[in-house]
N, C-alpha and C positions, 0 to 999 in steps of 0.2 A: 410192554416193550419187549419185542421179540427180535433177537439178533442171531443170524446164522453165520458162524465162522465156517468157511468152506472146509470140509474134511478132506483127508488125503490118506492114501496108502503108499508109503514111501520106504526108502532105504537110505542109509546114511553112512558117513565116515567121521572119524575124529578130526577135529579142526587142526589147522597148522599151528595153533598156539601150543600144542603138545609136541613132545620130542619125537613122537612116532606118528605115522598116519595109517595105522593098522585098521582095517574095516571092522566095525562092530557087528554084532549079530543082526542079521536082516538088512544089512546096509550095502548099498551100491554107491561107490565113491563118485562125488562130483566136486569140481574145483571151487565153485562159488555159488552163492545164492544172494544176490545183491539186494540191499535195502537202502542204497544211496540214491538220492534224487538226482536224476539226469535226464535230459531230453524232454520231448513234448509229444503227446499223442494228439494228432490233429485229425480233422475231418468229421468231428462230431456235430452234425447239424449246425455248422458254422461256428462251433466252439472248439476249445482245446483244453487239454489237461496237462499240468506239470506240477512239480514240487510235491509237498506233503499235505494230505487231507486227513481230517480227524473226524471220527464218528460221533463222539458224544457232544460236540459243539451244538448239536440240535437242541439240547436241553439246557443250555447255559442260562437262558433267561427264565425258563419255567421252573427249574429245579435248583440251579446254582451248582457250585462245587466243581466247575470246569474252568481251567486256565486256558483262555483263548489263544495265548501265544505258544503254549507247549502241548496242549491237549490233556494235561495231567488232570485226572478226574478223581474226586474224593467224595462225591455226593453219595450218601448212604443208600438212597433208592436205586441209583445206577449200579452201585456195587452189588446190591442184592439181585437186581435184574440180570446182571452179567455174571452172577456167581458161578454158574456151571462152567464158564470159560475162564475162570481165574483160580489160582492156587489158594489153599487155606491160609488165612492170615493176611490176605491182601487188604491194604489200607488205601491204595490208589492204583490207577492203571491208565494206560493209553491204548487205544485201538485205532490204527491209522492205515492209510494206503499211501504208498510212495510211488510216483512215476519214475521208473528206472531207465527207460529208453523210449524211443518212438513206437515200440511194439511190445513193451513189457511193463509190469508193475508188481509191487509186493504188498501183501497185507501183513502188518506188524502188530503183534500183541505183546505188551510189556506190563508186568505186574510188580508192585513194590510193597514193602512192609511199612513204609512211612508215607505221610501225606505230602511230602515234598517231591515225591517221585525220584528219590536218590538212592534208596537201598533196594536193589533189584532182587526179586524172588525168582523170576523166570522170564525168558523172552522166546518168542516164536515168530519166525518169518516164513511166510508161504509165498513163493514166487510164481508168477503167472507170465507166460510168454506167448508169442505168436498172436498178438492182438490183431484182429482183422475186423474192420468196420465195413458194413455193407449198406443196405438201404436205410434211408430215413423214412420213418413211418409217422403218419398223422391220424387224427380221428380217434385217439385213445380216450378212454373214459377218465375224465379228470377226477382226482380224489381230493375232496375238500378236507378229509380227515388227516391227510398227510401232505397236502399241498403238492400233489403231482399233476403235471400239465398234460396236454393232449398230444404231444409229439415226443419222439425219441429216435435213437439210432440203433440198428441191430449190430451187436458186437459179439464176436466169438474169441475165446482165448483158452490156453492150455495150462493146467496146473503142472509146473515143471520141477520145482525144487522146494526144499524146506531147510531151515536152519534153526536149531533150538539149543537152549542152554538152561539148565536148572542151576541157578546160583546157590540156592539153599536146598535142603532136603525136601522142603515143602514144594518148591518149584519143580524138583525132579519127580516127585510123586504125581504132580499135576501133568507133566509132560508124558509120563508113563501111561496115565489114565487116558489122556487125550489121544494117544497114538495106539491104543489097544487094538490088536488085530494086525498091526504092521510089523511085528517082531523086532521093533527097535528097542535096544537096551540103552537107557540113559544113566549117566554117572554124574553126580553132583560136581559142579565146577568145570565140566567138560562140554565144550560146544561141539555139536555135530552138524555136518553139512550133508544133505541127503537128496537123492533123486526121488521125485514124487510120482504120483500116479499117472501123469501125462493125460489125464482125463480132460476132455474138452467141455467147456461151458458155453451156453448160448444165452445172450442177455439182451435186454433193452437198457440202453444208457441214455440219460438225459442230463445235460449240464446247463445251469443258469445261475443267476445271482440275485434272486428276489424272493421275498416272502417265504423264508425257509426255517426261521428260528421260532420255536414254540415259545409263546409268552404265558404269563400266569393267568390270563383271561380266556385261554383256550383258542386264541387265534395265532397268527404268525407275524413275526417282524421281518423286515427286509434284511438280507445279508449281502454285503457289497462285493464279496469275493465269490469264486466259483463253488457251486454245490454239485456233487456228482451223485445222481440217483441211479440205482441199479436194481433190476429184477432179473434173476437168472434161472436157468434150467439145465439139467444134464442131458436132456433128450432132444429139445427143439427150441426155437425162439419163442418166447412168450408172445401171445397175440394182443395182450392188454395188461394194464395194471390190475391187480386183484380189486374187486369191487369195494372191499373194506380197507384198501390201502396196505394190506399185510404182505409179508414175503419180500420186502424190498429193503435196501439199505441206502443211507445218504451220508456221504463223506464231505466235509467242509474244509475248504482250503485254509491253511493256517497263514 
């Protein structure tokens, strides 16, 4: 299981929950970085995206330990696989995408020290804007190993902002490590809202609602809600799924 959380080079400010709004080291102030569900992205090969979608739902039948109503993940295999993207001491996490308008979305990672997903260690929101859909493409190589189909839509989007908070020292240490090279200074208990790299991503997006949940027999079970498949590049639109099904992510509507 290989998951890439998109990296960023950003700058940020102290959140308005503090009495001052003084910029931190390496920070360029922005007013907001939304992770609230709102709006719908339409035009995706006759499909649409809205609400909140969860990454680890894919393994709910094959591995277990995933709450399909909240996305709270406690499975030890998934915790180990995602370990580099989580603070020390993480007992549960969520990794989700939230549609925030007709042309934007956010990727949200939250880690917890308990299995009920109630005691937060850290949170990180990466906001993407300027979503633009272009051509629908067909004739892609179907991937039976990850149940990817033969059609998709070309999509481009810009990494625009980030919002992070280390609720504990372990969470702060993780945020500092995650943003190495960006000159961001994190303080435990302090949320920071940041301007990000503005880098453009080029992707293949595919949305459907069938045969997407891995089962214990090595096959796939149907999923009745939307599943959002993505393969992206920082240089140009991918021309096909990778032959082995790698390099992509799938988010499942909650």
